[in-house]
C-alpha positions in Angstrom: 83.2 -59.4 65.8 81.5 -61.6 68.4 81.7 -65.4 68.0 78.5 -67.3 67.2 76.9 -68.9 70.2 77.2 -72.7 70.5 74.0 -73.4 68.4 71.3 -74.8 70.6 73.7 -76.7 72.9 74.6 -73.7 75.1 71.4 -71.8 74.8 69.4 -74.6 76.5 71.8 -75.0 79.5 70.1 -74.3 82.8 71.6 -74.9 86.3 69.7 -77.4 88.4 70.0 -76.5 92.1 70.1 -79.9 93.7 73.5 -81.4 94.2 73.9 -84.2 91.7 71.5 -82.9 89.1 73.3 -82.4 85.8 73.1 -79.8 83.1 72.6 -81.7 79.8 71.9 -80.7 76.2 69.8 -82.4 73.6 71.6 -85.5 72.6 71.2 -84.6 69.0 73.7 -81.8 69.4 76.4 -84.0 70.8 78.8 -85.7 68.4 81.0 -87.9 70.5 84.1 -87.8 72.5 86.8 -85.2 72.1 90.6 -85.5 72.3 90.9 -83.5 75.5 92.9 -85.2 78.3 90.2 -86.0 80.8 91.3 -88.7 83.2 89.0 -91.2 84.9 87.2 -90.3 88.0 86.2 -93.9 88.7 89.6 -95.6 88.6 92.1 -93.2 90.1 94.8 -94.5 92.3 95.8 -91.6 94.5 94.5 -89.4 97.2 91.1 -88.2 96.4 90.2 -91.2 94.2 86.4 -91.4 94.5 86.4 -95.2 94.4 89.7 -96.6 95.6 91.5 -93.8 97.4 91.7 -93.3 101.1 88.7 -91.1 101.4 85.3 -92.4 102.2 82.8 -91.4 99.4 79.8 -92.0 101.7 80.9 -90.5 105.0 83.4 -88.0 103.9 85.9 -88.7 106.6 89.1 -89.0 104.5 91.3 -87.1 102.1 89.1 -88.0 99.1 85.9 -86.7 100.6 83.7 -85.9 97.5 81.3 -83.8 99.6 83.8 -81.2 100.8 86.2 -81.2 97.9 89.2 -82.4 99.9 91.5 -84.1 97.4 88.9 -84.2 94.6 90.3 -82.4 91.5 88.2 -81.0 88.8 89.0 -82.7 85.4 90.9 -80.4 83.0 88.1 -80.8 80.4 85.6 -79.4 82.8 87.7 -76.4 83.7 88.1 -75.7 80.0 84.3 -76.2 79.6 83.7 -73.5 82.2 86.1 -71.1 80.4 84.5 -71.9 77.1 81.0 -71.1 78.2 82.2 -67.9 79.8 83.5 -66.8 76.4 80.6 -67.9 74.3 77.7 -67.2 76.7 78.7 -64.9 79.5 75.2 -64.8 81.0 75.5 -68.5 81.7 79.0 -68.5 83.0 78.2 -68.3 86.7 75.7 -71.1 86.6 78.0 -73.4 84.7 80.9 -72.6 87.0 78.8 -73.4 90.1 78.2 -76.9 88.7 81.2 -77.9 86.7 84.0 -75.6 88.1 86.1 -75.7 91.3 83.9 -76.7 94.2 81.0 -77.3 91.9 78.0 -79.5 92.7 79.2 -82.1 90.2 81.9 -83.1 92.6 79.8 -83.5 95.7 78.0 -86.7 94.9 78.8 -90.2 93.9 81.6 -91.4 91.6 79.0 -92.2 88.9 77.5 -88.7 89.1 81.0 -87.2 88.8 81.7 -89.4 85.8 78.5 -88.3 84.2 79.5 -84.7 84.6 82.9 -85.4 83.0 81.2 -87.0 80.0 79.0 -83.9 79.6 82.0 -81.6 79.7 83.9 -83.6 77.1 80.9 -83.8 74.7 79.9 -80.2 75.1 83.5 -79.1 74.5 83.6 -81.0 71.2 80.4 -79.4 70.1 81.7 -76.0 71.1 84.9 -76.4 69.2 83.0 -77.6 66.1 80.6 -74.6 66.2 83.2 -72.0 67.3 86.6 -73.1 66.1 88.3 -69.7 66.5 87.4 -69.3 70.2 90.7 -70.0 72.1 88.9 -70.4 75.4 87.3 -73.6 74.2 90.6 -75.3 73.4 92.9 -77.2 75.7 95.7 -74.7 75.4 95.0 -70.9 75.3 96.2 -67.7 76.9 94.5 -64.3 77.4 95.5 -60.9 76.3 96.9 -59.9 79.7 99.5 -62.7 79.2 100.8 -61.3 75.9 104.5 -60.4 75.7 104.2 -56.9 74.2 107.9 -56.8 73.4 107.4 -59.4 70.6 106.1 -58.8 67.1 102.7 -59.6 65.8 100.9 -57.8 68.6 97.7 -55.7 68.6 97.4 -52.4 66.9 97.1 -49.5 69.4 95.9 -46.0 68.5 96.2 -46.9 64.8 99.9 -47.6 65.1 102.4 -50.2 66.1 105.4 -50.2 68.4 108.8 -51.3 67.2 109.6 -55.0 68.0 113.0 -56.6 68.1 114.5 -53.3 67.1 112.5 -52.9 63.9 109.4 -51.0 62.8 106.1 -52.8 62.3 103.2 -52.0 60.0 99.6 -52.0 61.3 97.6 -54.4 59.2 93.8 -54.1 59.4 91.4 -56.7 58.1 94.0 -58.5 56.0 92.3 -60.1 52.9 89.0 -59.3 54.5 89.8 -61.2 57.7 88.3 -59.7 60.9 90.7 -57.8 63.2 94.3 -56.8 62.7 97.8 -57.1 64.0 101.3 -55.4 63.9 103.3 -56.9 61.0 107.1 -57.0 61.0 108.7 -56.6 57.6 110.2 -59.7 55.8 114.0 -59.7 56.0 116.8 -60.5 53.6 116.8 -62.2 50.2 115.0 -65.2 51.7 112.2 -63.1 53.1 112.6 -64.5 56.6 110.1 -63.7 59.4 110.6 -63.6 63.1 109.0 -66.2 65.2 107.0 -65.5 68.3 108.0 -67.4 71.5 104.4 -67.7 72.7 103.1 -69.3 69.6 103.5 -72.5 67.5 102.2 -70.8 64.3 105.2 -70.0 61.9 105.9 -66.4 60.8 105.4 -66.3 57.0 106.2 -63.6 54.4 102.6 -63.2 53.3 101.4 -59.7 52.7 102.7 -57.1 50.2 102.2 -53.3 50.6 103.8 -51.3 47.9 107.3 -52.7 47.4 107.6 -54.1 50.9 106.6 -57.5 52.0 105.3 -58.1 55.5 105.0 -61.1 57.8 101.9 -62.9 59.2 101.4 -65.8 61.6 99.8 -68.5 59.6 97.8 -70.8 61.8 95.3 -73.7 61.5 91.7 -73.1 62.7 91.9 -76.5 64.3 94.5 -75.9 67.0 95.4 -79.5 67.4 97.2 -79.5 64.1 100.1 -77.5 65.5 99.3 -77.7 69.2 100.0 -75.2 72.0 99.0 -71.6 71.5 99.0 -71.1 67.8 98.4 -67.4 68.0 99.8 -64.7 70.3 97.9 -64.5 73.6 94.5 -62.8 73.0 94.6 -63.3 69.2 92.4 -65.7 67.2 93.1 -67.9 64.2 90.8 -66.4 61.7 90.0 -68.6 58.6 91.7 -67.3 55.5 92.9 -68.9 52.3 92.4 -72.4 51.0 92.7 -75.6 53.1 95.9 -77.5 53.0 96.3 -80.8 51.1 94.7 -82.7 53.9 91.7 -80.5 54.1 92.7 -78.6 57.3 91.5 -75.0 57.3 94.3 -72.4 57.5 94.1 -68.9 58.8 95.8 -65.7 60.0 96.3 -64.7 63.7 94.6 -61.4 64.3 93.4 -59.3 67.3 89.7 -58.2 67.3 
C-alpha cells in the first residue's frame, strides 16, 4: 500500500531556479514548528557560521563561504525533509534535493535566506508527519530495508515463508488484524509468554497473536515515533495503526513490512 501524498503541501512544490528563491507552500497547510533538532544558522559559533564565523558571507574567501559550501552544513531537518519528499513524492525528489539538500541553492545566499529555508524545512516536515505518520523517512530517526539485520526475528516474509531466528522457527503473519503488510513472528516462550527483543528497534516484543494453540509475538509500536524514540520498527518496516489508543490518546500499532 502506498502512503498518501502530503495533501496539497507537497503537490504544489515547484523548484525556482534562481539561487535564493524558496519553495514555499500555502501558509494554511503549515501548522507550526516541529520538534526536530534544527540548530540556528544565524548564531553559530564555529567554522562555517554564516554570521560570526571566519568565513566572509559576501566575498566567500573563508572557511564559511556560503557560496561554495565550504564549512556550511545542511541542517538535519532539511536532510530529513529531502528524504521525506523522496518517499512521498518521488517525482519531486530531485528538485527538492537541488534546493534543500547537500550543496543546494538554499545555502548559497545570505544568512537570512538560509534561515528562511530552514524554517520551511521544519514546517513542511511537521505537516508531512501529521499527514503521513507511518512514513519512516519523514521522521528524525529511520533506517532502510538494506540496513535490516536479517539474523533477527520480526523480519519480512520471503517466498511465503520465514527463516529461523535465534535458533527458533517463525510463523509468517500476513495482514494481522487487517493491518497492511506482514512479518515473521517468533513464538511466545515459557509460562510468562516472553518475546525476544530486536536490537534495531525500541518497540517491545509482545505476545499478541494466537494461531491455534500457539501464541506469537509482535512488535507493538506507536504511530508517533517520538513516544518511544529511535527506530521503533525493524529497518524497512512501518508502524501501522492497530488497536485502541493508549490512556493518553497516543495511537498504537504493529510493525509490518509492505
